[in-house]
Structure formats: C-alpha cells, structure tokens
Phi, psi and omega in degrees: 000345182301321180302318182294322180292322177296318180298319180294320178299318178298319180297322178298314181294315180299317181294325180298312179292323180296327184273353181299133177081007182238030183290336179232146177211132179284163180302324182293333182274346186279133182204132182298337181298334183263010189234024178295131181213133172194163173212155186287166175298143174259334186231134183270346182213170181208166180239138180250129173256110184275143170051055171281125185273129179240119184269127179275172186303332182261011178091350178292137182257125175258145182259132181234145167254134182242119179252116185243136174300145177278093181177184182285127175267198359282168184237149168294154189245132168253120185251132176236127176254124187231145170261000190259018176077110182295345180278349177285133184289120176194158180291339178283338175270340179205099183255095182294332180302316179286315185300316182287355175251019168101019179248143166276130178249118183247127180243129182234132170285123179295158187304138179082006180227164176054235182259010183266150177283174173099179179254134180282124177224083192321116178059021180289179185301316182296316180296321179296318178293327175302319181303315178298314181296322181294319177299313183291328174295312181298321181293336185266356184286151183296335179272002182256144175273006177093357181248130185234137171241150178253141188213146173145171184247160171057239178307318182290341174275322181296315181286345169300314184291318179292329175287313182299328180295341179272356176052057180292150176296131177099344180284127185243332184195157177226156181223073182281126179252124182046061176269155172273160174252319187230112186301316184290306188282330184279326193217318189284313187227098183283104180064022182098003177252148181290133177282086182278353179280316187252319188304314178298321178299315183293313179299321178294323180296312181296314182297316181296319181292336178282350180268003174280134180299137176302147183292344180267010186301321181291321181278332179231069189298322182292311180295316181299316180293320180297316179296316181297316179296323178296316180294322178296319182291337183267009175304326180267012181272242185305314183302308184288320183295321180295308184295318181293325178297316180293316184293324184270003180082025178281200186300323182287351175281354180232153175288140182183197185303321183296318179285320181295324177303327186258014184252112179304328180298333181290339182238010185298331179296345181265358180273126183239348183274153179303139184224127175253116182260134171241128179225182181222142180288347174236022181278162174302325185253034176308325180281312192282325184301310179294332177294323176296314177304312183300318181296313182292321179299317180296334180272003178082012178280140176294115185209153180225157179225127175235118179246119182253180179270064190235151163268180181292338184268351182225031179305139179084353182293147179088349177273146002287150178201143178051039180071002174277123183288172173292157186298320179298322179293321177295317180295321178301315180298318180297311182287325177301321180295313191259342179250327180269337183082015177275134175280102182259015179057050180305323183292348176278344177289130178303141180296318183227125174230127179230147170289143179255105176295136183099330174250347173056053177201161175274148181217134174287137184231153180279077176088171172226127354296168182301124186291345182256009181283146174233152182280127174233133184254132175243132184261145173281123188236165175296160183073020178062028183268155173233111186221166176278347180281136181291147181287158178273176180284346187261000186288133185285154174276170179229150184237157175211154179283134176277107177221148193269005189244020179276140172123359185301313181269078181206163175297333180298319179300316179294317182296311188276358169249027170059031176085001182299319181274018188305330182286346181283120183302328186287350174279355178250005179211113187277006189297325177294316178297324183292346175297335178258014183234169174258121184251148178224124192227140175285167166288163177305130182288143181265357173210150184306135176254113185256125183233134181211114176127193179292152182230148178228140171251136178243100189247128173264124187213160172216166183216156174276352183258191181250014172202151179216135175242135174241133168250123183241114182253146172247124182231159175254116181263115182282165178304332179276003178097347178303131182247100186261122183293132177262309181199174184202170175210162187216149177202133169272133185300330179294344178254027187285351178302139181238133173261101184293335180293339179251002179273165178252132180245144176224120182052040178083356180258135175285100188263350175216080183294141181247119181258135181295323180057028177264162178297323182291331183267357179297140183243148179290141173256115182259130179307136174072004178269129181288132180237144171265120182248111177269105186262121174283117175260130188298143186298150178213184182209103189208166175231126169273109187287156177309131182093344176270170179233149175264134181233141169245124180243125181251122181235172183268358184189173178216064181275141007270002181306312187215157176208144181295148169305153188309314181299316179291324180299316179297329181284343184253341185301135176082357180282162173248126179261142178239127176258122181258145173204096177214187185297331178278324181235077187275084178299141187203173171231139181248122183249142171274096187266133176259112183282137181289000000 
C-alpha cells in the first residue's frame, strides 16, 4: 500500500500547483471540457463491519454498516442515512468506487426502519437530531480522519440537508441527488391535491423494507425480534396517518408546522458546507432542487447545480455526456476537494448545467434562474390558439366537465410514478389525455423558442360547483402532431390566494406565484363567480424547435398523479368549468424566454 500513499501524495502536490490562480471563475469561463477529473483505485479490497450499533441520546440504537478500505487509516467518511434498509443491494448502500479510492462508507438505517430501533417518523425531530449525532459519531471513530461527507439520493439526499442545517462537528461537504425543498409544494400536495401517484408507493416501499428481519436476528434474537415486531406494529403509524390525514382534509392537507418541519428550504439558511445538487427536469423534485441551489448560492455557500433529463427512477442515466461526467466521478471530485484536501479545481466546475429539452444536450447556463430570461406572455385565444396578441372583447369562453380521472396517458403519469410507466407509449404523447382538456396551440414557430426557468399560468375561470381544479400542461407539438409534455402545474381554486411577498417576479410579471395553502387562507368557491387562478407551473429548460408548436392544455384533473381531498372532491364532482379569455379576462401563460 506504500506505493498508493506515495502516488496520492504526489497527486495532492500536483493538484495544488495546478490549482494556483484559479480560485475564482466567471460563468463565461466555466466549461465542462476543462474539468475532467478522476483518479485510480488506491485499494483493491475492503472490509465490512455489519450491524455496528450506535446509541442515540434517548437510548434508541441505530444499526450501521461500515465499509473500510483494507489499508492503513484513518479515512475520510462518506455517510448515507437510509430508510430503505441497508441490507438491500445497491451502490448507495455499498459504493465500491468511493471505498477503493480511500473512503470509509458508512450506511445507517434511520430510526424505525431496517435494522434500527425506534418509531419511524419521516424527517421528524428525532430523526433530524440523529443525523447530527451520526456525523459527530463518525468523525470521532478511530478509523476516521475526522472529516465527513453526506451522500445519497431522494430521502437520503433530503436528510443530508436537514442534517447539514444543524452544523454538526466534522461535516465538510454534501452531495444531495434529487432532493426536495418544500414537502408540501414539491411532493405531498400538488396545488392543494393529494399526490396519489407517488406517496402511497413511497410509504409502501419504506414500510415493506422495514418488515425484513434484521441480519443480526440469529446473533441477537431478542433485539432482532423486537425490532421486527416494532416495525410491523407501526404499519398503521406514520404511513397510514399521513395519507389518511391528507385524503380526508386533515392537517396534512394544508401547509403548516408538520410540512415545514420536514422542508429543507425552511432551514437552508443554516447550511454552510459546500453542496453539489443534482436534479431532474422530470423528477419528483423538479421544483425544489433548483430552489435549494438558489438559496445556498445567495448565501455565499459553495454550490453547484446539475439538472438532467431524468425521472426520479433514472437519475444520472446517460452520463457521461456532453463532457459532463458520471455522478460518482463528480461526487469523488467534490469529496476529494473537501474531505481529502486535494485541490480538484472545484471553481472550474460550471455553477449551473441543465439539459435542454428539444435539443437533447447539456448546456452550461449563467445562473438559475437564467439571468438572461425575459417575461413573454402568450394569451389563450378563440379557435384554440395561443398567441402574443391580446384577446378581443368578443372572444367566446370554453367549458369542460369537472371529472377527477383525466391524465392517465400523459408525461405527468410517468413523472409522478418515478418513471415506472416509461414503457407505455401514451406517456410520451398527451393527445389521448387532451381529449378531456382544452388546448391552445401556437402556429409552428419560425425560429427556435428557448425557455428556461419557472412558468406561470394566469387563468380566469368559473364553475357551477363549489370547487374547481385546474391542471395546466405545457407540451411540445411535433410536426407529426405528437404532443409531448414538458412540464405542468396544478391548483385547486379554494387555494387561489397568492402571497406576492414570497412570489417571484420577472419584468413585472408574477412568474412563480406562491400560494399559502393554509387552512386560514383557503377561499370559498362560489358557483358562477369568475376567479383569477395563478397556477405555478414547475420550472423547466427547453427549446421549441423551428416547425414545432407550443401548446397549453387545461384539464380538470391529473390522475393518477393527484386527487383532491375528499371534502373538496365532493364539492367539484359533476360541475362544469368555464375558461374565459377576452379583453376583460385575458387568460395567459408567462414564459421566461431566453432571446438568442
């Protein structure tokens, strides 16, 4: 192993000289072509310590697996906290790429899951405090050099942020892949509707993985049996109580303390360690990941953002591409800089890189949102048109039946079921779904239309019922008529209140409306009364190519992705919705257009 240590020392010295004078780089200077980074394996083998028990402040024991390189330590530590059972085979539970390059990889089942004791209360106070203790425990171990990085995707990314906000001793960097920012708006309640597409799947996954017997059951039969019985008994705990609360119009159907406690954006101002964010333009957290990047960047934290053409189930697929490395290679570079002390020229990595839908490539961009975007308004017009010209006073309104099952054949179904239905052709062409929607389409564009950032729809509507739900989709219509969903937004009319102080404006237009979604801010929906509905459409990055058309499709629902809580659902069934667009009620969509 002496040869490897000498090689690493040489690499450290070489990188130091290579990095001199490159501590800062402007967006214009950043280019992935200049940032290739990798290094060879240092260790050919490793040792795993299974089910190492870590006792928390309240006596609850968490189970950890520790993977150590076979060689002289101490080692920097990469810590992953998982609810999905550390015994399940995956690279996030055992990442040989990191281990063989000199890292200890520690995997811990969060309390109430896998082989750990306690009751599972997803991202609750106890679990968050566990994260801080686990980092400080890992930093203090004899095989640790005292420096800890956090790594993982989805749940494992979210608890990185909640842990980092507590500023534990020894934490040096984090690498969250597809994390949420806001529990209520990003995932639990889409525009005030229950996320029936993903939440039941997710709750079932965590609960099911907790019903596997701990691997230490034979050696510790009493503890193993107790943990398994505890996990079995809590099937009716957090999973059922959360979902039933949202469906029946309980506390989880509204934004409040329970959702804010579990929202990284609520504590992002307390995060000080470098953070590399990876998100997806069709990911569950398409909205929240870039908002987290923006928050940390504004606070002066060293941070990067990579947004790919991914759903939640295939993040990182297709890499390397367009000089963007694979995620493990990027994470190695990040951790080498902050845990190994190697100068890997982090500042040469572009701050923001996004996939461009329609051009099918990655592109470096000047910030998020795109600093060169301008607000352009397109109006919903008679004849199913979408134009920049304002409507006249004589343009007729359009009506649709309010029914809760529209949306199965759409890109939304694939996105909100984490890519599981990807093989179904109708999830790549919205035309069947659009039969139950009102569509508005531009003429074929004569020059590429480039859009980057948050989008807003401003819809004037009325209903014969006492509730109204709008699903607003943005699609790219190809010359052959295929209508491919780019992004979408949703809003229940009872939640139409807007807090402008928390909204985002571009050129005087509210391009990212922020709705309180609280019980106190809910508004009555009166039959036949015209309402202005500001619909937040999740941010995207796309080009409508020359010859293609831009379409806005307005529907009454987005099933199976979402469904109204029972009280609101009963109030909307059987109603007729009317979409108005005339000089008095000019319904429109506002796009952040990047002019060539």
